C-alpha positions in Angstrom: -61.1 -68.1 -9.8 -57.6 -67.6 -9.7 -55.2 -69.3 -7.8 -53.1 -67.2 -5.2 -49.9 -67.9 -4.9 -48.6 -68.0 -1.2 -45.5 -66.6 -0.6 -42.6 -68.4 1.5 -41.2 -67.1 4.6 -37.4 -66.4 4.3 -35.8 -69.1 6.1 -33.6 -68.9 8.7 -30.4 -69.5 6.9 -30.9 -66.4 4.9 -31.6 -64.0 8.2 -27.9 -65.3 9.7 -26.4 -64.8 6.5 -27.8 -61.4 6.1 -26.4 -60.4 9.8 -23.3 -61.8 9.4 -22.6 -59.9 6.1 -23.8 -56.8 7.8 -21.5 -57.5 11.1 -18.4 -58.5 8.7 -18.7 -55.6 6.0 -21.2 -53.0 7.1 -19.5 -52.3 11.1 -16.3 -51.8 9.6 -17.6 -49.4 7.3 -19.3 -47.4 9.7 -16.1 -47.1 11.6 -14.6 -46.0 8.8 -16.8 -43.6 8.1 -16.9 -42.2 11.4 -13.1 -41.8 11.8 -13.0 -39.8 8.6 -15.6 -37.4 9.6 -13.5 -37.1 12.7 -10.4 -35.8 10.4 -12.4 -33.9 8.3 -13.6 -31.9 11.3 -10.0 -31.0 12.0 -9.5 -29.8 8.2 -12.9 -27.7 8.6 -11.8 -26.1 11.6 -8.6 -25.0 9.6 -10.0 -24.1 6.8 -12.6 -22.2 8.6 -9.5 -19.9 9.9 -8.4 -16.7 8.3 -5.1 -17.2 6.3 -2.4 -14.7 7.1 -1.9 -11.4 5.0 -0.8 -12.6 1.3 -1.3 -16.5 1.6 -3.3 -18.3 -0.8 -4.3 -21.9 0.2 -3.5 -24.3 -2.4 -5.1 -27.6 -1.2 -6.4 -29.1 1.9 -6.6 -32.6 3.3 -7.7 -35.0 6.0 -6.5 -38.4 7.0 -7.2 -40.9 9.6 -4.9 -43.2 10.2 -2.0 -44.3 12.8 0.5 -41.9 11.1 3.3 -41.9 13.7 4.8 -44.0 16.4 4.1 -47.2 17.2 1.0 -49.0 19.0 -2.6 -49.1 18.5 -4.8 -46.2 17.8 -6.0 -43.7 15.5 -4.7 -40.2 14.6 -6.5 -37.4 13.2 -4.7 -34.8 10.8 -6.2 -32.0 9.0 -3.7 -30.4 6.5 -3.5 -26.9 4.5 -1.0 -26.5 2.1 -0.6 -22.5 1.5 1.6 -20.5 -0.6 3.0 -17.4 1.1 6.2 -15.0 1.1 6.0 -15.2 4.5 8.8 -17.3 6.6 7.7 -20.8 9.0 8.4 -18.6 11.7 6.0 -15.6 11.2 3.5 -18.4 9.9 3.6 -20.0 13.1 3.5 -16.7 15.0 0.3 -15.8 13.1 -1.2 -19.4 13.9 -0.1 -19.2 17.6 -1.8 -15.6 18.0 -5.3 -17.0 17.0 -7.6 -18.3 19.6 -9.6 -20.8 18.0 -7.2 -23.2 17.4 -8.5 -26.7 17.1 -6.9 -29.7 19.2 -3.5 -29.1 20.8 -2.5 -26.5 18.6 -1.5 -25.6 14.6 1.7 -26.5 13.3 3.4 -24.6 10.2 6.0 -26.7 8.7 8.1 -25.7 5.1 6.3 -28.3 2.7 9.9 -29.1 1.0 11.2 -30.6 4.2 10.4 -33.9 5.2 7.8 -34.5 7.8 7.3 -37.4 10.6 4.2 -38.6 8.7 4.2 -38.9 4.8 1.4 -36.5 3.4 3.5 -35.3 0.3 2.0 -37.9 -1.6 -1.5 -37.3 -0.4 -1.7 -33.3 -1.6 -1.1 -31.5 -4.7 1.1 -29.0 -5.1 3.6 -29.8 -2.2 7.3 -29.3 -1.8 7.6 -25.8 -4.2 9.4 -22.9 -2.4 7.2 -20.8 -0.5 4.8 -23.4 0.2 3.6 -24.6 4.0 1.9 -26.9 5.6 -0.4 -25.9 8.3 -1.6 -28.9 10.2 -3.5 -29.9 13.4 -4.0 -33.0 15.3 -7.7 -33.4 16.3 -9.8 -35.7 18.7 -11.6 -39.0 17.5 -15.0 -39.9 18.2 -14.5 -42.1 21.2 -12.3 -45.1 22.2 -14.4 -47.8 20.3 -14.1 -46.3 17.0 -10.2 -45.6 17.8 -9.5 -49.2 18.7 -11.5 -51.1 16.5 -10.5 -49.2 13.0 -8.2 -51.5 11.5 -6.0 -48.6 10.3 -5.2 -47.7 13.5 -2.7 -51.1 13.8 
């Protein structure tokens, strides 16, 4: 006859340690992921819009963080970098005419001019002549996610 080994149940200390690890690492990672997904939604909405005649998409990006101002809270930004032979005013008129603009509206800015938030280091090809940022601010998933994410500080 073979002798069977009995398994020892997990001790309470290991369970408490696992709960602490999930709370300290898992919850912030989950909150960060949810906020990043909200910013990607803004970028996706911009990518789904038609480009103006003769414009070419160079790059796109999204960012969830405290990007402007002071205080606490998250901001959700989607950005396209396009090249166009049209000017910023003409491009702004084109995007203003679209019915399906995300959030508070779309802003067009020449890529060679500084913005109140720094994205030129996050997006490839920025700053050349005839390149423009097309950006929009989006809504977050809710107050809990916006206030708990440490990037909103």
